[in-house]
C-alpha positions as CSV (number, residue, x, y, z in Angstrom):
1,X,-34.9,-31.6,-45.9
2,X,-36.8,-31.6,-42.6
3,X,-34.4,-34.3,-41.3
4,X,-31.4,-32.1,-42.3
5,X,-32.8,-29.1,-40.4
6,X,-33.5,-31.2,-37.4
7,X,-29.9,-32.5,-37.4
8,X,-28.4,-29.0,-37.8
9,X,-30.5,-27.6,-35.0
10,X,-29.4,-30.5,-32.7
11,X,-25.7,-29.8,-33.5
12,X,-26.1,-26.0,-32.8
13,X,-27.8,-26.8,-29.5
14,X,-24.8,-29.0,-28.5
15,X,-22.3,-26.3,-29.4
16,X,-24.3,-23.7,-27.5
17,X,-23.7,-25.6,-24.3
18,X,-19.9,-24.9,-24.6
19,X,-20.4,-21.2,-25.3
20,X,-20.1,-18.7,-22.4
21,X,-23.5,-18.1,-21.1
22,X,-24.9,-14.7,-20.3
23,X,-26.0,-14.1,-16.7
24,X,-27.8,-11.3,-14.9
25,X,-25.5,-9.0,-13.0
26,X,-26.4,-8.1,-9.5
27,X,-28.1,-4.7,-9.6
28,X,-26.1,-2.3,-7.4
29,X,-28.3,-0.5,-4.9
30,X,-27.0,2.9,-5.5
31,X,-27.4,5.9,-3.1
32,X,-27.8,3.6,-0.2
33,X,-28.0,5.6,3.0
34,X,-25.4,4.9,5.7
35,X,-25.9,5.8,9.3
36,X,-22.5,6.8,10.6
37,X,-21.7,7.0,14.4
38,X,-18.9,9.1,15.9
39,X,-18.5,8.3,19.7
40,X,-16.5,10.6,21.9
41,X,-13.0,9.4,22.5
42,X,-12.5,8.0,26.0
43,X,-8.7,8.3,26.1
44,X,-7.8,11.5,28.0
45,X,-4.9,12.1,25.6
46,X,-6.7,11.7,22.3
47,X,-7.9,15.1,20.9
48,X,-8.7,14.2,17.4
49,X,-12.1,13.4,15.8
50,X,-12.6,11.6,12.5
51,X,-14.7,14.1,10.6
52,X,-14.9,17.9,10.4
53,X,-18.3,19.7,10.3
54,X,-17.6,20.6,6.6
55,X,-17.2,16.9,5.7
56,X,-20.3,16.0,7.7
57,X,-22.3,18.6,5.7
58,X,-21.1,17.0,2.5
59,X,-22.1,13.5,3.7
60,X,-25.5,14.7,4.8
61,X,-26.1,16.4,1.5
62,X,-25.5,13.0,-0.1
63,X,-28.2,11.3,2.0
64,X,-26.1,9.9,4.9
65,X,-27.2,10.1,8.5
66,X,-24.5,11.2,11.1
67,X,-24.8,10.7,14.8
68,X,-22.0,12.3,16.9
69,X,-21.8,12.0,20.6
70,X,-21.9,15.4,22.4
71,X,-18.5,16.8,23.1
72,X,-16.7,14.5,20.6
73,X,-15.1,17.5,18.8
74,X,-14.5,19.8,21.7
75,X,-10.8,19.0,22.1
76,X,-10.2,19.6,18.3
77,X,-12.1,22.9,18.7
78,X,-15.2,21.7,16.8
79,X,-18.3,22.5,18.8
80,X,-21.6,20.5,19.0
81,X,-23.3,23.5,17.4
82,X,-21.0,23.5,14.4
83,X,-21.7,19.8,13.9
84,X,-25.5,20.3,14.4
85,X,-25.5,23.1,11.9
86,X,-23.8,20.8,9.4
87,X,-26.7,18.3,9.7
88,X,-25.3,15.9,12.3
89,X,-27.6,14.6,15.0
90,X,-26.1,15.2,18.4
91,X,-26.6,12.2,20.7
92,X,-26.0,12.1,24.4
93,X,-24.7,8.6,25.0
94,X,-22.0,6.4,23.4
95,X,-24.7,3.7,23.0
96,X,-26.6,5.8,20.4
97,X,-23.4,6.5,18.5
98,X,-22.5,2.8,18.4
99,X,-25.9,1.7,17.1
100,X,-25.1,2.7,13.5
101,X,-24.0,1.0,10.3
102,X,-20.5,2.5,10.4
103,X,-18.6,3.6,13.6
104,X,-15.7,6.0,13.1
105,X,-13.1,6.3,15.9
106,X,-9.5,7.4,16.4
107,X,-8.5,5.1,19.2
108,X,-9.7,1.4,19.0
109,X,-12.8,0.9,21.1
110,X,-12.4,-1.0,24.4
111,X,-13.8,-4.6,24.6
112,X,-16.8,-3.1,26.5
113,X,-17.4,-0.6,23.7
114,X,-17.2,-3.4,21.1
115,X,-20.2,-5.0,22.8
116,X,-22.2,-1.8,22.0
117,X,-21.7,-2.3,18.2
118,X,-24.6,-3.9,16.4
119,X,-23.8,-7.4,15.1
120,X,-22.3,-7.4,11.6
121,X,-21.7,-3.7,11.4
122,X,-18.5,-1.9,10.5
123,X,-15.8,-0.2,12.6
124,X,-13.1,2.0,11.1
125,X,-10.4,3.1,13.5
126,X,-6.7,2.8,14.3
127,X,-5.6,-0.7,15.3
128,X,-2.4,0.1,17.3
129,X,-0.5,-3.2,16.8
130,X,1.8,-2.6,19.8
131,X,-1.2,-2.6,22.2
132,X,-3.3,-5.2,20.4
133,X,-4.3,-8.4,22.2
134,X,-6.0,-11.7,21.1
135,X,-9.0,-10.9,23.3
136,X,-9.7,-7.7,21.3
137,X,-9.8,-9.7,18.1
138,X,-12.0,-12.3,19.7
139,X,-14.4,-9.6,20.8
140,X,-14.7,-8.2,17.3
141,X,-15.2,-11.7,15.8
142,X,-17.8,-12.8,18.4
143,X,-19.8,-9.7,17.3
144,X,-19.1,-10.4,13.6
145,X,-17.8,-6.8,13.3
146,X,-16.2,-5.8,10.0
147,X,-13.1,-3.9,11.3
148,X,-10.8,-1.8,9.2
149,X,-7.6,-0.3,10.5
150,X,-6.3,3.2,9.5
151,X,-2.8,1.6,9.4
152,X,-3.8,-0.9,6.7
153,X,-6.1,1.1,4.4
154,X,-4.3,1.8,1.1
155,X,-4.9,4.1,-1.8
156,X,-5.0,3.3,-5.5
157,X,-1.2,3.5,-5.8
158,X,-0.5,1.2,-2.9
159,X,0.4,3.9,-0.4
160,X,-1.1,4.3,3.1
161,X,-2.7,7.7,3.0
162,X,-3.7,7.9,6.7
163,X,-0.3,6.7,7.9
164,X,1.4,9.2,5.6
165,X,-0.8,12.1,6.7
166,X,-0.1,11.5,10.4
167,X,3.6,11.0,9.7
168,X,3.7,14.3,7.9
169,X,2.2,16.0,10.9
170,X,4.5,14.2,13.3
171,X,7.5,15.1,11.3
172,X,6.6,18.8,11.0
173,X,5.8,18.9,14.8
174,X,9.0,17.2,16.2
175,X,11.2,20.2,15.5
176,X,8.8,22.5,17.3
177,X,8.8,20.1,20.2
178,X,12.7,20.1,20.1
179,X,12.7,23.9,20.1
180,X,10.4,24.0,23.1
181,X,12.6,21.7,25.3
182,X,15.9,23.1,24.2
183,X,15.2,26.5,25.6
184,X,16.4,27.5,29.0
185,X,13.0,27.9,30.6
186,X,12.5,24.2,30.2
187,X,16.0,23.4,31.5
188,X,17.2,22.6,28.0
189,X,20.6,23.3,26.6
190,X,19.6,27.0,26.1
191,X,20.2,27.0,22.3
192,X,18.2,28.2,19.4
193,X,17.1,25.6,16.9
194,X,18.5,27.5,13.9
195,X,21.8,29.3,13.6
196,X,22.5,33.0,13.7
197,X,25.5,35.0,12.5
198,X,28.7,33.9,14.3
199,X,27.0,31.1,16.2
200,X,27.2,27.5,14.8
201,X,23.9,25.8,14.0
202,X,22.7,23.0,16.3
203,X,23.2,19.3,15.2
204,X,20.1,17.3,14.4
205,X,20.3,13.5,13.9
206,X,17.4,11.7,12.3
207,X,17.2,7.9,12.4
208,X,15.1,6.7,9.5
209,X,14.5,8.1,6.0
210,X,10.7,7.9,5.6
211,X,7.9,10.5,5.7
212,X,8.5,11.6,9.4
213,X,12.2,12.1,8.6
214,X,11.4,14.0,5.4
215,X,9.2,16.5,7.1
216,X,11.4,16.8,10.2
217,X,14.4,17.5,8.0
218,X,12.5,20.1,6.0
219,X,11.6,22.0,9.2
220,X,15.1,21.7,10.7
221,X,16.8,22.8,7.5
222,X,14.3,25.7,7.1
223,X,15.3,26.9,10.6
224,X,19.0,26.6,9.8
225,X,20.0,23.4,11.7
226,X,22.6,21.0,10.5
227,X,20.9,17.7,9.7
228,X,22.3,14.1,9.4
229,X,20.0,11.2,8.3
230,X,20.7,7.6,9.0
231,X,18.9,4.5,7.5
232,X,20.0,1.1,6.4
233,X,18.1,1.3,3.1
234,X,20.1,3.1,0.4
235,X,17.1,3.7,-1.8
236,X,15.4,5.6,1.0
237,X,18.4,7.8,1.6
238,X,18.6,8.5,-2.1
239,X,14.9,9.3,-2.2
240,X,15.0,11.7,0.7
241,X,17.9,13.6,-0.7
242,X,15.9,14.1,-4.0
243,X,12.8,15.1,-2.1
244,X,14.5,17.6,0.0
245,X,16.5,18.9,-2.9
246,X,19.3,19.8,-0.5
247,X,22.8,18.5,0.0
248,X,22.6,16.8,3.4
249,X,24.6,14.2,5.2
250,X,23.2,10.7,4.8
251,X,24.6,7.4,6.0
252,X,23.8,3.8,6.7
253,X,23.7,2.9,10.4
254,X,27.1,1.6,11.5
255,X,28.6,1.7,15.0
256,X,31.4,4.1,14.4
257,X,29.6,6.7,12.3
258,X,26.4,6.8,14.4
259,X,28.4,6.9,17.6
260,X,30.2,10.1,16.5
261,X,27.0,11.7,15.3
262,X,25.0,11.0,18.5
263,X,27.9,12.3,20.7
264,X,27.7,15.7,18.9
265,X,23.9,15.9,18.5
266,X,21.6,18.4,20.2
267,X,18.5,16.7,18.9
268,X,17.9,13.1,17.9
269,X,14.7,12.0,16.2
270,X,13.9,8.3,16.2
271,X,11.7,7.6,13.1
272,X,12.7,4.1,11.9
273,X,9.8,2.1,10.5
274,X,8.8,-1.1,12.3
275,X,10.3,-4.4,11.0
276,X,8.5,-7.6,12.1
277,X,6.0,-5.4,14.1
278,X,8.8,-3.6,16.1
279,X,11.0,-0.7,15.4
280,X,14.7,-1.7,15.4
281,X,16.4,-0.4,18.6
282,X,19.7,1.0,17.2
283,X,20.9,3.3,20.1
284,X,21.9,1.6,23.3
285,X,22.1,3.0,26.7
286,X,25.9,3.4,26.6
287,X,25.6,5.7,23.6
288,X,23.0,7.8,25.3
289,X,25.3,8.2,28.4
290,X,27.8,9.9,26.0
291,X,25.3,12.5,24.7
292,X,25.5,16.2,25.5
293,X,23.8,17.1,28.9
294,X,20.2,18.5,28.3
295,X,20.1,17.4,24.7
296,X,16.8,15.9,23.6
297,X,15.6,12.6,22.2
298,X,12.2,12.5,20.4
299,X,11.2,8.9,19.8
300,X,8.4,9.0,17.2
301,X,8.6,5.2,16.9
302,X,7.7,4.6,20.5
303,X,4.3,3.2,19.6
304,X,6.2,0.4,17.8
305,X,8.7,-0.2,20.5
306,X,11.1,2.7,20.0
307,X,14.6,3.3,18.6
308,X,16.4,3.9,21.9
309,X,17.1,1.5,24.7
310,X,16.1,4.1,27.3
311,X,12.8,5.0,25.7
312,X,9.5,4.6,27.7
313,X,6.1,5.7,26.5
314,X,4.9,9.0,27.9
315,X,1.7,11.0,27.6
316,X,0.7,14.5,26.5
317,X,0.1,15.3,30.2
318,X,3.6,14.2,31.2
319,X,5.5,14.1,27.9
320,X,9.1,14.0,29.0
321,X,11.5,12.3,31.5
322,X,15.2,12.8,32.0
323,X,17.7,9.9,32.0
324,X,21.5,10.2,31.9
325,X,21.0,14.0,31.7
326,X,19.2,13.6,28.4
327,X,15.6,14.7,27.9
328,X,13.3,12.0,26.4
329,X,10.1,12.8,24.6
330,X,8.2,9.6,23.9
331,X,4.6,10.4,23.3
332,X,3.0,7.9,20.9
333,X,0.3,10.1,19.3
334,X,2.2,13.2,18.4
335,X,-0.4,14.3,15.8
336,X,-2.9,14.7,18.6
337,X,-1.0,17.8,19.7
338,X,-2.4,19.6,16.7
339,X,-5.8,18.1,16.8
340,X,-7.6,20.4,14.4
341,X,-5.0,20.0,11.7
342,X,-4.9,16.2,12.2
343,X,-8.7,16.0,12.1
344,X,-8.9,17.9,8.9
345,X,-6.2,15.6,7.3
346,X,-8.2,12.5,8.5
347,X,-11.5,13.9,7.3
348,X,-10.0,14.7,3.8
349,X,-9.1,11.0,3.4
350,X,-12.2,9.3,5.0
351,X,-14.9,11.5,3.4
352,X,-14.2,10.5,-0.2
353,X,-14.1,6.9,0.8
354,X,-17.5,7.1,2.5
355,X,-18.9,9.0,-0.5
356,X,-17.9,6.1,-2.7
357,X,-20.4,3.8,-0.9
358,X,-23.1,5.7,-2.9
359,X,-21.7,4.4,-6.1
360,X,-21.2,0.8,-5.0
361,X,-24.2,0.4,-2.6
362,X,-22.6,0.2,0.8
363,X,-19.4,-0.5,2.8
364,X,-19.4,-4.2,2.1
365,X,-19.8,-3.7,-1.7
366,X,-17.0,-1.1,-1.6
367,X,-14.8,-3.7,0.2
368,X,-15.3,-6.2,-2.7
369,X,-15.1,-3.5,-5.4
370,X,-11.8,-1.9,-4.3
371,X,-8.8,-3.9,-3.4
372,X,-7.0,-1.0,-1.8
373,X,-9.9,-0.5,0.6
374,X,-10.2,-4.3,1.2
375,X,-6.7,-4.3,2.4
376,X,-7.8,-2.3,5.4
377,X,-10.0,-5.1,6.7
378,X,-8.6,-7.2,9.5
379,X,-11.8,-8.9,10.8
380,X,-14.8,-10.0,8.7
381,X,-17.8,-12.2,9.3
382,X,-16.4,-13.6,12.5
383,X,-12.9,-14.3,11.2
384,X,-9.5,-12.7,11.4
385,X,-8.4,-11.7,7.9
386,X,-5.0,-10.0,8.3
387,X,-1.9,-12.2,8.0
388,X,0.3,-9.8,9.9
389,X,-2.0,-9.8,13.0
390,X,-2.5,-13.6,12.7
391,X,1.3,-14.2,12.7
392,X,1.8,-11.9,15.7
393,X,-0.6,-13.9,17.9
394,X,-0.3,-17.3,16.2
395,X,-4.0,-17.2,15.3
396,X,-5.9,-18.7,12.3
397,X,-7.0,-16.3,9.6
398,X,-8.9,-16.3,6.3
399,X,-7.6,-14.3,3.4
400,X,-10.1,-11.8,2.1
401,X,-9.4,-13.0,-1.4
402,X,-11.2,-16.2,-0.5
403,X,-14.3,-14.3,0.3
404,X,-14.0,-12.4,-3.0
405,X,-13.5,-15.6,-5.0
406,X,-16.5,-17.3,-3.3
407,X,-18.6,-14.3,-4.0
408,X,-17.5,-14.1,-7.7
409,X,-18.2,-17.8,-8.2
410,X,-21.9,-17.4,-7.5
């Protein structure tokens, strides 16, 4: 009998080896305090700031420490006092703002500013692919900075919330810009954006059928303009007609149709999304020569190369130039014109993300826990992790999923 029990015990022990074994899960360090730094933007044409005083108040209430450089919110009409009363610590040098766990910026920091970031800390800002260079990536990697780009961060549904928010603002703003430069005081055509009784409405041509186009078309239609939208993706054209709930002219981009539309247009908006890191240039110089004198081109895609052969990047200080009697507006960061609105939109997206670090125990834990957030990472632990950036500069990269797999295996 004893021998039988011993044999049975031995067999059970053998079988147990093949069973899945329980292991202790890593205990999440909840409510981990983050120190968040907001340096003042050094670009003279960047008026936005990442967080509003209201958002900072919420973050401080949840135990986070905020250091904001003096004057950082002035151009968005948020004073130091409003930030101080919300619980932020006002600091008087960029060095103090950069010596934090997480740095929030609009424009990417310069290589000199990257050197101020503590080794292994996190940067969240735009990446601006059109102006990116390998030296910038090398500077981040040499300092082991975990860098996330606004343009890459996704939401749970796979959308890009920051890109969409800024596109909505740009789309809503372009028609106001057009109205400004069409009037006689600015040597425009001297026409009103909408139509009035007995006077035909102006012609607006929009290249692209994405978010910018949707909001530009809404504004133009609301003012009474006649709108034509061109894109080479039929599903986008179908989608925009449904979203606008309006019977508008839509067409694919072909030489004959677009030539006729551009010749008659008072306003042309370039809003084609980049393909292979550059917007397709669909309007050549010859076509622009045939446009109405003092009509206006607004190239929203200029930060990705532009849709027009004659486009050249301009600034908020000198936003336009005239070529072939056509006014060109080619400012890359249009949303900065309405800095307080843009800041509020950014803050509404970034604040919930930062608050989630309470639940998961920090930025790094959130990166591993949420794939949509992980997609925003383009440098991590000294390596480039974004395939698109790597392809652009022919650089080596490590897929973030390899880090996740390695982490899970232990």
